[in-house]
N, C-alpha and C positions, 0 to 999 in steps of 0.2 A: 589881220587876224587878231583876235583877243589873245590874252595870255593862255587861255584854255584851247587855242587852236580853232576857234569858231569865228564866223564872220561877225564883225562888230555891228551893233545896232546903231541907227542914226543917233547923233548927239542930241538932237532936239526932235520933238514930235512935229507933225505938220502944223504950220502956222495957220490958225483959223482965219486970219485976215488975208491969206493968199487967194488968188483967183481959183475958180472951180477946177480947172484942168490940173493946176499944180497940186492942189490938195488931193485930188483923186489919185494922181500918179504917186504922190508921196505915201499915201496909205497903201497902195498896191505894192510899192517897193518895200515898205516896212514888213508887210506880211510875207513877201518873197524871202526876205532875210530870215524872219522868224522860222519859217518852215525848214529852211536848210539848217539853221542852228539846232533845231530839234534832232536832226539826223546826224550832224557832225560829231565824230568821236565815238559813235556807237559801234560795238562789235557786231559780228554777224548775228548773234542771238538777239541783241537789242533791236537791230533793224528788222528782224523777222517776228518779234514778239507780238502776240495778239492778246487782247484783254476780253474776258467774258466770252460771250458767244459770237462776237464780231470776228471777222477775218481781216480787218484793217491792220496794216503794219506801217511803220514809218517809211520803209522802203516803198511800199505801195502808194502811199500818199504823195511822195515826191515824184514818182514816175507818173502818177495820175495827173498831177498838176502840170507836168511837162506836156502831157498830151492835151490837157485843157488849154494851156497857153497856145500851142500850135493850132488847135481846133478853132478857137475863137478869133485870134488875131490874124494869123497867116492864112488859114483856110477860109473861114467864114467872112471875116471882114475884108481882107485883101484879095480873096479869090484865088490864092495860090494853090497849086497842085499839092496834094499830100506828099509827105516825105517819110522816109524810114525813121524809126521802126514802125510807124503807124500804118503805112500803106500795106505792108505784107502781114500784119497781125491777123490772126484767125478770129476776127470779131464775131463771126457767125457761130462758131463753136465755143468761144470763150468771151462773152461780152465784157468781162472784167479783166481782159488780158493784161493790161498794164499793171493792175494790182497783183494778179497771180504770178506774173513772171518777175516782178521786181525783187522777190526774195532771193533770186539767183544772181542779182546784180551787186557789184561792190559799191561802197560809198562813192568812190571816184567816178564810176560809171554813171551812177544816179545823178551826182552833182553836175557832171559834164553834160548829160542829157538835158537836165533842168536849165543850166546856164545857157546852153545853146538855144533852147526854146524861148527863154526870156529875152535873149538878145534879138531873136527874130521878132518877138512881140514889140520890143522897144523900137525897132526899125519901122514896123508898121505904124505904130503910134506917132513916131516922129514925122512920118510922111503924111499923116492925117492933119488937115488944116483946121478942122473944126470938130468939136464934140458932137455936132449935129450931123456930121457926115454919116451915111449909112453903109452897112455892109454890102459887099458885092452880091451876096446871096444869103437866103435864110436856110433853115434846115427843114426839109420837107415842106409843109404848108405854113411854117412860121414866117411872118414878115421879116424883112431885113432889119437888124438892130442898129441903133446909132452907136457911135463910139462911146458916148456917155453911158448908155445902157450896158455896154460890154464892160467898161471900167467898173461900174457899180456892181455888176454881176460877179466880176472877178474878185473884187474886194470881199463880197459876201462868201464866195466859194473858199477863198483863202481863210477868212475868219473862222468859218466852220471847221475846215480841215486843220487849222492851227490849234483849235480847241481839242480835236482828236489827237493831234501830235503831242499836246501838253500831257494828256492822260497816258499816252503810250510811253513817252520819255520818262515821266515820273514813275510809272510802273516798272520800267526797265532798270533805272539806276537812281531813282530818287531826285533827279534834277528838276527843280521848279524855278523857272525864271522866264523872262520875255513876256 
């Protein structure tokens, strides 16, 4: 942990001379850390803060990304059965369940849920022999995605949501970093 109690950022950015898989994984890990850093140290009001007409919160973004991690790596790519809290969530009545319920979760609960989802994702990725390997199944009529596509998609998803988290954190307490 940094002196401010948050996860330290990597000492160096991804090396542009590294192989494709290494670079993609390094960027994904960087954004995972950034998202959690935005949440760490916030009080309840800061985790629940919204800006403008949006209902996005730091808490919601972290829980959403835990759901996305499990959805893409464990469920879609590896074909694993869904797990809690996702399987019993009332998605039919609240399609944004992970976002709306996150405001009731503590920082420790959110970080624990997120860390566990990322650990499952890392295990799936470690078991994947090639970025060309395709997912066990698609979503609906979508064709199965390659691990390469999933990694790029996850980086894109994190980059977008880390931008949201930047705005929320700055609005909450003025912190501008990462």
